N, C-alpha and C positions, 0 to 999 in steps of 0.2 A: 826642344822648345820651338814652337812655330813662330815665324816672324809675322808681321802684319800682312806681308804680301802672300805668305803661305797659309793664311788662316782659311778655315774650311769655308766652302761656298755656301751662300745662304740664298734662300728663295724669297725675294721681297714681297711676293704675292701672299705669303703666309706669315709674314714677320709681324709680331706684336711688340709693344713697348718693352716688355720684360726681356724678350729675346734680343731685341736690338741693343738694349743697354748692356746685357751680358756679353754680347759679341764685341761691342765697342770697348768694354773694359778689357776683354781678353786680348784684343789687338794692341791696345796701348800698353798693357802689362808686358806683352811679348816684345814690344819695342823699348821697354825699360823707361817709359815716360814717368816722371815724378807725379805723385798724386793722380794716378791713372783713373781711379774710381771717380774722383771729383771732376776730372776733365771730361770723362765720358758722359757724366750727368749733365754738365753745363752745355756740352755740344748738342746733346739730345734735346734739352730744354730749348736751346736756341733754334734748332731745326724745326721743332714742333710749335714754337711760340707759346709754350706753357711753362708754368713754374714747377718746382720740385714736388709740391703737394699733388698737383695733377698727375705728375709722372708716376707716383707710387699708388695713387688711388685709381688709376686707369691703366694698370700694367698689362691688361689683356686686350687693350684697344689695338686694332690693326693699324699699321702704318701705311700711308699711301706710298706706292713705289717711288714716286718722285721725292718724297720726304726721306725715305730710306737711302736713296741714292745720294741725296745731299748730305745726310748724316755721315755716311761712310766715306764720302769724299773729304769731309772735315776731319774725320778720324785719321785718315791717311796723312793729311797735312800735319796734324798734331804729332803723329808718329814720326814724321820726318823732322820734327823739331820746332815747327812754328808755335809760338805761345798761344794758349787758349784765348787770352784776352784780345789778341789781334784777329783771331778767327771770329769771335763773337762781336768784336768792336766795342767792348765795354769793360769797365773795371770799377768797383766800388771804392770810394775813398771818403772818409769822414762822414759815412752814412749817406753819401750822395753818389749817384751813378754818373760816371764820366765816359765820354767817348774816347777811345784810344785807337791809334793807327800806328804803323811802323815809323811814322814821323816823330813820335814822342816816346819817351820812357814810360813804361807801365808803372803807375803809382804803387808804392809799397806801403804796407801797414806801418812800418817804422817811421815813415815820413810824417805820419800823423802826430808824432811827438813834436815836430816843429810847430804845428798849430797849437798844441797843448801848451808848450812853453811860451809861445808868443802871447796867447790869451792870458796866461798866468802873469807874465811880466807887465801886461797892460793894466791888469787889475781893474779898478773902478773905471778907468778911462775906456775900457772896452764895453761898458754898459751904455746903452743909448741915452738913458736918463741920468742926469747928474744927481747922485744920491743926496747931495747937500742942499741943492737949490730946487730940485724937482723939475727943473727945466731941461732942455736938450743938452747933451754933453757936447763938448767942443769937437768939431770934425777931426777925424784922424787921416793922416796921409801915410800910406803904406806902399812899399815897393816889394815885388816878388821878382827876384833875379834868376833868370833861366827858367821861365815859367813852364815850358814844355806843354803838357796837357792842360795847364792852368789849375791843377788841383789845389795848390796852396793859395793862389790868388782868389779862386772861386770860394774855397772853404772859408777864408778870412772875410771876404766880402759878405758871405752868407751869415757869418757870426757877428759881423760888425756893420750894422746897417748905416752907421754914420761915418763909414770910412770910404775914402777915395783911393783906389788901388792903381798902381802903375806896374804893369807886368811886362818884363823885357825878355827877349830871346833873340839869338842870332839867326834862328831858323824861321823863315816865313811860313813854311808848311806847318810847323809846330804852332805858330801863332794863330793859324787858321783853325786848328783843332781847339785851341784854348778859347778863341772867340765863340765857337759853337757851344762849348761847355758853359761859358758864361751866359749865353742866351738861354740854354736849356734850364738853368737854375735861376733865371730872372735877375741877374746881377750885372748884365752887360753895360747898363747905363752908368755904372760906377767904376768900371775897370777900363783903363787906357792900355792898349796893347802896342808896344813899341819895339821895333826891330833894331836892336843894337847889342853891343858887347857889354855884358854886365850892366854898370850904371853910366856908361859913356853915351849919354843921350845925344842924338843928332841935333844939330842947330835948328832944324825945322820944327822940333817939338819942344825946345827949351822954353819958348814963350808960354806954353800951356802948363808947364810944370810948377809945382810949389817951390818956394825958396829953400824949404827944408822938409825933412821927413820925420815921422814919429816912429816908424818901424820899418826895418828891412829884413826880409826873410829870404832864404835861398836853400835849395837842394842842388848844389853845383856838381858838375862832373868831378868825381873823386877817385876813380879807379886808376891805378898805375898801369901804364902801357905794358910793362913786363908781366903783369898779372892777368893778361887776357886769357891765357891758356887755362887759368884756374876757374874761370867763370863757367856757369852752366851753358850748354850748347844753345839753349833757347835765348839766353842773354847775349852771348858772344856773337852769334850769327844773325840775330834778328833785331835787336834793339839798336837805336841810333848811337853810333860810336861817339858822336859829338856830345851827347848827353851822358856818356859813360866815363870816358877817359879824360883825366885831368892833367895829363903830362907824365913825364918819366916816373915821378914819385906819387902822383895823384893829388899832391897838395899845392901845386903851382898856382891854381886860380885863387886860393884863399887870400894870399897876400894882397893882390889887386882888389879883391872884393872888400877886404877890411879897410883898405886905404880909401876907396871910393865911398863906402858907406860912412866912414868917419867924416868925410867932407860934406856929406849931405844930411846927416842926421842932426836933428835939433838937440839942444841941451836936454839931457834926460832921455833922448831917443834910444831905441834898442835894436841891436843886431842879433838875429837868431839864424844859425846855419846848421845844416845837417853835416855830420862828420863821417868820413870813410873809416874803414876798419884800421885801427892803430894810428889814426891821424891826429888824435886829440893833443898829444904832447907838442907836435910840430905846429899845429894851428894856434895853440896857446902861446907858444914862443913868438909866432908872428904877431899875435895880438899885443903881447906885452912889449914888443919892439916898437910899437907905435903908441905914442903918448895919448892920454885922454880917455882911456877905457877903464871903467870901474865895474864893480858888482858882477864879476865874471863867474859863470857857472857852467858846469858840464852835466848833462842829464843822460843817464843810461837808458837803453831800450829794455824790452822785456827779457832779452837774453843776457842782460848785464853788460852789454857793450856800450862804451861811451858813444852817444849818437847825436846829441844836440849841444852846441855851444851857444851861450847867450852872453851878451855884454852890453853895458850902458855907456852912452857917450857923455863925457864931461869936458868942459872947456879946459 
């Protein structure tokens, strides 16, 4: 089997779309890249500036040598382990396109369950119009803890036009990405980006914060340090470790998050957090060790893995 470096030479002067795609797939397959066909397609679409439909309806179109060179440079980087999303600079989440860089975790489909559960828990409060009075619903106050790319904060602001969102992260570069994503989707005016650890707001921002919150969501770091070797190379070597690893067991952050959310949530306010693999029992134990939490539920993802924990605050 040929490696990407040993792949047959190609002449960019006679290279068409079909041949480029076939060669890209072959090089990624030889490098044992997961989903090599999809990666080759996405990188060629990115290099050409066209969508998938154009790709397959113009398969005989010749590539400019500069485009071919750019494409195969990206193929080489993907073969070496760089995630496709970092190479193209984008990833879809909740039907919205997000900018992603190595400063942020790549949004995963399973994290969309956090949005689903949050909206379900809000019920009629999540609708802009009060169904009983016909007037505007009461404003919502939402916090997204460890916002990263801003995917949760932006998705919730997009779905909840009457919500004010407070998005926190310890990483200034991550907050920069999140701000750009909020601007891209027209919700930057309703999201406050705050550099802090979890919900430990700095004194300089406390005056602008509400006295209580209606909803706290989070996809916290939850991979155990000793599980690093089990992660895919793309994740282990390229995604930010601060957004991945949650301590020796991977559950260390949850205790602090539950305590801080409990202090800030209003009566009836809801906490919704994503869970790591096999973390549900331990996080449930932490939750039950702190008084005042009711209506606790755990939602499985499409693979049947417990993925999202939700609980309501009571005095």
